[in-house]
C-alpha positions as CSV (number, residue, x, y, z in Angstrom):
1,M,52.5,0.3,-12.1
2,S,50.7,2.7,-10.0
3,T,47.6,1.7,-8.0
4,L,45.4,3.7,-10.4
5,A,47.1,1.8,-13.2
6,W,46.2,-1.4,-11.6
7,F,42.4,-0.5,-11.1
8,A,42.4,0.6,-14.8
9,S,43.9,-2.6,-16.0
10,A,41.4,-4.4,-14.1
11,S,38.5,-2.3,-15.4
12,L,40.0,-2.9,-19.0
13,A,40.1,-6.8,-18.4
14,V,36.4,-6.7,-17.2
15,W,35.3,-4.9,-20.4
16,V,37.2,-7.3,-22.6
17,W,35.4,-10.0,-21.0
18,L,32.1,-8.2,-21.1
19,L,32.8,-7.8,-24.8
20,L,33.4,-11.3,-25.8
21,G,32.1,-13.4,-22.9
22,Q,28.6,-12.2,-21.7
23,G,26.6,-13.4,-24.6
24,F,27.2,-10.3,-26.9
25,F,24.8,-8.5,-24.8
26,W,25.6,-5.3,-26.7
27,R,24.2,-6.5,-29.7
28,T,20.5,-5.5,-30.9
29,D,19.8,-8.3,-33.2
30,Q,17.4,-10.2,-31.3
31,R,14.2,-9.2,-32.9
32,L,10.8,-10.9,-33.8
33,P,10.7,-12.5,-37.3
34,R,8.7,-10.6,-39.7
35,V,5.4,-12.0,-40.8
36,G,4.8,-11.3,-44.4
37,P,3.2,-12.6,-47.7
38,G,3.6,-16.4,-47.6
39,R,4.3,-16.5,-44.2
40,N,0.6,-15.5,-42.6
41,R,0.1,-18.7,-40.7
42,P,1.7,-18.8,-37.5
43,H,2.7,-22.7,-37.9
44,A,2.2,-25.7,-40.1
45,R,0.8,-27.5,-37.3
46,V,-2.3,-25.1,-37.0
47,G,-2.7,-24.4,-40.6
48,R,-5.9,-26.0,-41.0
49,E,-7.4,-24.9,-37.7
50,G,-6.5,-21.3,-38.0
51,W,-4.9,-18.8,-35.4
52,P,-5.3,-19.7,-31.7
53,G,-7.5,-17.6,-29.5
54,V,-6.0,-14.9,-27.4
55,V,-7.1,-12.6,-24.7
56,V,-5.1,-9.5,-23.8
57,V,-4.9,-8.5,-20.3
58,V,-4.0,-4.7,-19.1
59,P,-3.5,-4.0,-15.5
60,A,-4.2,-0.3,-15.1
61,R,-3.9,2.0,-12.0
62,D,-4.3,5.9,-12.7
63,E,-3.6,5.5,-16.5
64,A,-6.0,8.1,-17.8
65,G,-3.0,10.2,-19.2
66,V,-1.7,7.5,-21.3
67,L,-4.5,5.4,-22.2
68,P,-6.0,7.4,-25.1
69,L,-2.5,6.6,-26.7
70,S,-2.3,2.9,-25.9
71,L,-5.7,1.4,-25.8
72,P,-6.9,2.1,-29.2
73,S,-3.6,0.5,-30.6
74,L,-4.9,-2.8,-28.6
75,L,-8.2,-2.7,-29.9
76,A,-7.0,-2.1,-33.4
77,Q,-5.3,-5.3,-33.6
78,D,-5.3,-7.0,-37.0
79,Y,-5.3,-10.6,-35.9
80,P,-6.9,-13.4,-38.0
81,G,-8.0,-15.5,-35.0
82,R,-10.3,-14.7,-32.0
83,A,-9.1,-11.9,-29.7
84,E,-10.4,-9.6,-27.2
85,V,-9.0,-7.2,-24.4
86,V,-9.4,-7.4,-20.9
87,L,-8.5,-4.1,-18.6
88,V,-8.4,-4.2,-15.0
89,D,-9.0,-1.1,-13.2
90,D,-6.8,-1.4,-10.1
91,G,-8.3,1.1,-7.7
92,S,-7.8,4.2,-10.2
93,T,-9.1,7.5,-8.8
94,D,-8.7,9.5,-12.5
95,G,-11.5,7.4,-14.2
96,T,-9.4,4.9,-15.7
97,G,-12.0,2.5,-16.1
98,R,-14.6,4.9,-17.4
99,L,-12.3,6.1,-20.1
100,A,-11.6,2.7,-21.0
101,A,-15.1,2.0,-22.0
102,E,-15.5,5.5,-23.7
103,L,-12.4,4.8,-25.9
104,A,-13.8,1.2,-26.8
105,A,-17.1,2.6,-27.7
106,R,-15.5,5.6,-29.9
107,H,-12.8,3.3,-31.7
108,G,-14.5,0.1,-31.8
109,G,-12.1,-2.9,-32.7
110,L,-11.8,-6.0,-30.4
111,P,-14.4,-6.5,-27.9
112,L,-13.3,-4.9,-24.4
113,T,-14.2,-5.9,-21.0
114,V,-13.3,-3.5,-18.0
115,A,-13.4,-5.0,-14.6
116,S,-12.0,-4.2,-11.0
117,P,-11.2,-6.6,-8.3
118,G,-10.9,-4.0,-5.5
119,E,-7.9,-3.6,-3.3
120,P,-5.2,-6.1,-3.3
121,A,-5.4,-9.0,-0.8
122,P,-2.5,-8.9,1.9
123,G,0.8,-10.3,0.4
124,W,-0.1,-9.2,-3.2
125,T,1.2,-6.3,-5.1
126,G,-1.4,-4.4,-6.8
127,K,-0.4,-5.2,-10.6
128,L,-0.2,-8.8,-9.6
129,W,-3.4,-8.7,-8.1
130,A,-4.9,-6.8,-11.0
131,L,-3.4,-9.5,-13.3
132,R,-4.7,-12.4,-11.3
133,H,-8.1,-11.1,-11.6
134,G,-7.8,-10.5,-15.5
135,M,-6.1,-13.9,-16.1
136,A,-9.0,-15.8,-14.2
137,L,-11.7,-13.7,-16.4
138,A,-9.6,-14.5,-19.5
139,R,-9.3,-18.0,-18.8
140,A,-13.0,-18.2,-18.7
141,R,-12.8,-17.8,-22.6
142,E,-10.4,-20.5,-22.8
143,P,-7.7,-19.0,-25.2
144,E,-4.5,-20.8,-25.9
145,F,-2.4,-17.4,-25.3
146,L,-2.6,-14.5,-23.1
147,L,-0.8,-11.2,-24.0
148,L,0.0,-9.4,-20.7
149,T,0.7,-5.7,-21.5
150,D,0.8,-2.7,-19.4
151,A,-1.3,0.3,-20.0
152,D,1.4,2.7,-21.2
153,I,2.1,0.0,-24.0
154,A,1.2,1.0,-27.6
155,H,1.2,-1.8,-30.1
156,E,1.3,-1.6,-33.9
157,P,-1.4,-3.3,-35.9
158,D,0.2,-6.5,-36.5
159,S,1.9,-6.9,-33.1
160,L,-0.3,-9.6,-31.8
161,R,0.0,-11.6,-34.9
162,R,3.8,-11.4,-34.8
163,L,4.0,-12.3,-31.3
164,V,1.7,-15.4,-32.1
165,A,3.6,-16.3,-34.9
166,A,6.8,-16.3,-33.1
167,A,5.5,-18.4,-30.2
168,L,4.1,-20.9,-32.4
169,G,6.7,-20.9,-35.1
170,D,9.5,-21.7,-32.7
171,D,7.3,-23.5,-30.1
172,R,7.8,-20.9,-27.3
173,D,5.6,-20.9,-24.0
174,L,6.6,-17.1,-23.4
175,V,7.4,-14.5,-25.8
176,S,8.2,-10.9,-24.5
177,Q,9.5,-7.9,-26.1
178,M,11.3,-5.1,-24.6
179,A,9.1,-2.1,-25.5
180,R,11.0,0.8,-27.0
181,L,10.9,3.3,-24.4
182,R,10.2,7.1,-24.7
183,V,13.3,9.3,-25.5
184,S,11.9,12.7,-26.1
185,A,12.9,14.8,-23.2
186,P,16.6,15.4,-22.5
187,W,16.8,13.2,-19.5
188,E,15.1,10.3,-21.4
189,R,17.6,10.7,-23.9
190,L,20.4,10.4,-21.3
191,V,19.0,7.6,-19.1
192,V,16.7,5.2,-21.0
193,P,19.1,3.9,-23.6
194,A,21.4,2.9,-20.8
195,F,18.7,1.7,-18.8
196,V,18.0,-0.9,-21.6
197,Y,21.5,-1.5,-22.2
198,F,22.2,-2.5,-18.3
199,F,19.2,-4.8,-18.5
200,A,20.6,-6.6,-21.5
201,Q,24.2,-6.7,-19.7
202,L,22.6,-8.4,-16.7
203,Y,20.4,-10.6,-18.7
204,P,21.9,-11.3,-22.1
205,F,18.9,-12.0,-24.7
206,R,21.1,-14.5,-26.7
207,W,21.2,-16.7,-23.5
208,I,17.9,-16.4,-22.8
209,N,16.9,-17.6,-26.1
210,A,19.5,-20.3,-26.5
211,A,18.4,-23.8,-26.7
212,Q,20.4,-24.4,-23.3
213,P,19.5,-21.2,-21.9
214,R,22.0,-19.5,-19.2
215,A,19.6,-16.6,-18.2
216,T,16.3,-16.1,-17.5
217,A,14.1,-12.9,-17.8
218,A,11.4,-11.3,-19.5
219,A,9.9,-7.4,-20.2
220,G,6.8,-7.0,-18.5
221,G,5.3,-4.5,-20.7
222,C,4.6,-7.1,-23.5
223,V,4.4,-10.7,-22.6
224,L,2.7,-13.3,-24.6
225,L,2.1,-16.6,-22.4
226,R,0.7,-19.9,-23.3
227,T,-2.3,-20.3,-20.9
228,E,-1.6,-23.8,-20.0
229,T,2.0,-23.0,-19.1
230,A,0.4,-20.3,-16.9
231,V,-1.4,-22.6,-14.9
232,A,1.4,-25.2,-14.7
233,A,3.6,-22.4,-13.4
234,G,1.0,-21.2,-11.0
235,V,1.4,-17.7,-11.9
236,P,0.5,-14.9,-10.9
237,D,-0.1,-16.5,-7.5
238,A,3.5,-18.1,-7.4
239,I,4.9,-14.5,-7.9
240,R,2.3,-12.3,-6.0
241,T,4.7,-10.5,-3.8
242,A,7.5,-9.9,-6.6
243,L,8.4,-6.4,-7.3
244,I,10.5,-7.4,-10.3
245,D,7.2,-9.4,-11.5
246,D,8.6,-9.6,-15.0
247,V,11.9,-11.6,-14.3
248,A,10.0,-13.4,-11.6
249,L,7.4,-14.6,-14.0
250,A,10.1,-16.0,-16.6
251,R,11.8,-17.8,-13.9
252,A,8.4,-19.5,-12.8
253,V,7.7,-20.2,-16.4
254,R,11.1,-21.6,-16.8
255,A,11.0,-23.9,-13.6
256,A,7.6,-25.3,-15.2
257,G,9.5,-26.5,-18.2
258,G,8.3,-23.6,-20.2
259,R,10.7,-22.3,-23.2
260,I,11.2,-18.3,-23.2
261,W,12.3,-15.8,-25.7
262,L,13.1,-12.3,-25.0
263,G,14.1,-9.6,-27.5
264,L,13.8,-6.0,-28.5
265,A,10.6,-4.5,-29.9
266,E,10.4,-2.9,-33.3
267,R,6.6,-2.1,-33.2
268,V,5.8,-2.1,-29.4
269,D,6.5,1.3,-27.8
270,S,6.1,2.8,-24.5
271,V,4.1,6.1,-24.3
272,R,4.7,7.1,-20.8
273,P,6.5,10.3,-20.5
274,Y,9.4,10.8,-18.0
275,P,10.3,14.5,-18.7
276,G,12.3,15.1,-15.6
277,L,15.1,13.3,-13.8
278,G,12.7,13.1,-10.9
279,E,10.3,10.7,-12.7
280,L,13.1,8.6,-13.6
281,W,14.8,8.6,-10.3
282,R,11.6,7.2,-8.8
283,M,11.0,4.6,-11.5
284,V,14.6,3.0,-10.8
285,T,14.8,3.5,-7.1
286,R,11.3,1.9,-6.7
287,S,12.9,-1.7,-7.2
288,A,16.8,-1.5,-7.3
289,Y,17.2,-2.4,-4.0
290,A,14.6,-5.0,-4.1
291,Q,16.7,-6.6,-6.9
292,L,19.4,-6.7,-4.6
293,R,17.1,-8.7,-2.3
294,H,17.5,-5.8,0.3
295,N,21.2,-7.2,1.3
296,P,23.4,-4.6,2.3
297,L,26.6,-6.8,1.2
298,L,25.0,-7.1,-2.4
299,L,24.6,-3.3,-2.3
300,L,28.1,-2.7,-1.2
301,G,29.2,-5.2,-4.1
302,T,27.2,-3.6,-6.6
303,I,28.5,-0.1,-5.9
304,A,32.0,-1.5,-6.0
305,G,31.2,-3.1,-9.2
306,L,29.7,-0.2,-11.0
307,A,32.7,2.1,-9.8
308,L,35.5,-0.3,-11.4
309,V,33.5,-1.0,-14.6
310,Y,32.2,2.4,-15.4
311,L,33.9,5.2,-13.2
312,V,37.5,3.9,-13.0
313,P,38.1,4.3,-16.9
314,P,37.2,8.0,-17.4
315,V,39.1,9.0,-13.8
316,A,42.0,6.9,-15.0
317,L,42.5,8.4,-18.4
318,V,42.2,12.0,-17.0
319,A,44.0,11.6,-13.9
320,G,46.9,9.6,-15.7
321,L,47.1,12.2,-18.4
322,A,47.4,15.0,-15.8
323,A,50.0,12.9,-13.6
324,G,52.0,11.6,-16.5
325,D,51.0,8.0,-15.6
326,A,51.0,6.5,-18.9
327,P,49.8,3.0,-18.0
328,A,46.9,4.3,-16.2
329,A,45.8,6.6,-18.9
330,W,46.4,3.8,-21.5
331,A,44.4,1.3,-19.8
332,G,41.7,3.8,-18.7
333,G,41.3,5.2,-22.3
334,A,41.0,1.6,-23.7
335,A,38.4,0.6,-21.3
336,W,36.3,3.7,-21.7
337,A,36.6,3.0,-25.5
338,V,35.4,-0.4,-25.1
339,M,32.5,0.6,-23.2
340,A,31.7,3.4,-25.5
341,G,31.9,0.9,-28.5
342,T,29.5,-1.6,-26.8
343,Y,27.0,1.1,-26.2
344,L,26.8,2.3,-29.8
345,P,24.3,-0.4,-31.0
346,M,21.9,0.4,-28.5
347,L,22.3,4.2,-29.1
348,R,21.6,3.4,-32.9
349,Y,18.3,1.4,-31.8
350,Y,17.0,4.5,-29.9
351,R,18.2,6.9,-32.6
352,R,20.6,8.7,-30.7
353,P,23.8,10.2,-31.9
354,P,27.1,8.1,-31.6
355,W,28.8,11.1,-29.7
356,T,26.7,10.4,-26.5
357,A,28.4,7.1,-25.9
358,P,31.1,8.4,-24.1
359,L,28.6,9.8,-21.5
360,L,27.9,6.3,-20.4
361,P,30.0,6.6,-17.2
362,F,27.9,9.6,-16.2
363,T,24.6,8.0,-16.4
364,A,26.0,4.7,-14.5
365,F,26.9,7.2,-11.8
366,L,23.4,8.2,-11.5
367,Y,22.2,4.7,-11.4
368,L,24.5,4.2,-8.6
369,L,23.1,7.0,-6.7
370,M,19.7,5.9,-7.6
371,T,20.5,2.5,-6.0
372,V,22.1,3.9,-2.9
373,D,18.9,6.1,-2.6
374,S,16.5,3.1,-3.1
375,A,18.2,1.3,-0.1
376,V,17.9,4.7,2.0
377,R,14.3,4.7,1.2
378,H,13.7,1.0,2.2
379,H,15.3,1.3,5.5
380,R,13.1,4.6,6.1
381,G,10.0,2.3,5.2
382,R,9.4,3.9,1.8
383,G,11.0,1.4,-0.5
384,G,8.8,-0.1,-3.4
385,A,6.6,3.1,-3.3
386,W,4.6,3.4,-6.6
387,K,1.0,5.2,-7.1
388,G,0.3,5.5,-3.5
389,R,1.3,2.0,-2.4
390,V,4.5,0.9,-0.6
391,Y,5.8,-2.5,-0.7
392,S,8.8,-2.1,1.5
393,G,9.0,-6.0,2.5
394,S,8.4,-7.4,-1.1
395,R,10.9,-9.9,-2.3
396,A,12.7,-10.0,-5.7
397,P,14.1,-12.7,-7.6
398,E,17.7,-13.6,-7.5
399,G,19.7,-11.3,-10.1
400,G,21.4,-7.9,-10.6
401,E,20.4,-4.4,-10.6
402,F,18.4,-2.5,-13.2
403,A,15.9,-5.4,-13.9
404,S,12.8,-3.9,-13.5
405,R,10.6,-2.1,-15.8
406,H,8.5,0.8,-14.6
407,G,4.8,-0.6,-14.5
408,E,3.5,-1.1,-10.9
């Protein structure tokens, strides 16, 4: 066989293994159970006492553009227990805090507290500094749970009820949902479903949720966390420098003995627009190299892996057909078919047409370029830049590419 055929065969072998041996990462069936008639109580053991208290903590920096779409959905939560919202204005310059108070006065609903901790202390990222302040205010209310949610996340009215029901019904200390990201603009339609697909490939949800977990992660846009577990895990102080804060949070909770669940959201949506490739590019480059622990060898390994898994199949198919290399064409075509087949459930979840599945190698190539650019930015002292702050020296938890979401 030709060298190209050997590479194509290796890629096909990897895809067969990913299909069957990577926790069925491509399936999209890890969802919260529905809470309907006859199931309004979160768990039998709290049936007489009612639903536990919850404080929603929202870190926000320059979010005036999305807050009118997200904050009213939190204030309108149909939750039977005691609940309130704490929005932490992280040094905004666009009137985020003032707008939040105006929205609360206009819409009513859950009580809202707006606070500002000032600039982050040395050694803290902005979001985690805001979370520290908000969680301290929340703990003064002695809630059983904290809902940590980003300022660009909109919740359906039953979102909090379903999160708490899932946590208590299955005795979980952390319940997180990967919010459905926006896919309105052309580049969003191409890049966003692949973003979630890559995340699930690295952190298979079934492995995270298993009785004997083999992976650990969370999605930072929507995390319900038991208060006593947060204290035991020492968060957010224990993860104060992490750029990939959601994965770091999950690992701290797991290390403290907490049980974790992560799945795809049905009624929790990101309202942040990424109308052009530039916005999406900055979202990924902010943390891609940090996820590789700023290690050049891991970067080279990631580039090689992405090339073998995603780029070799289409190249082998086209080149094999052109050169009459049947083994290369067959192996490349088979690998590309398996790749596209595993991508179909995620496209269905995002309501995208199935014919876009073969475009995944092109999207993977874009992510490869974003990862390289992230490393270049880091070595130029501009790594981790987000909303006027740079965290070039921040560390990230161990793991692979694409783990971070887009909040700062």
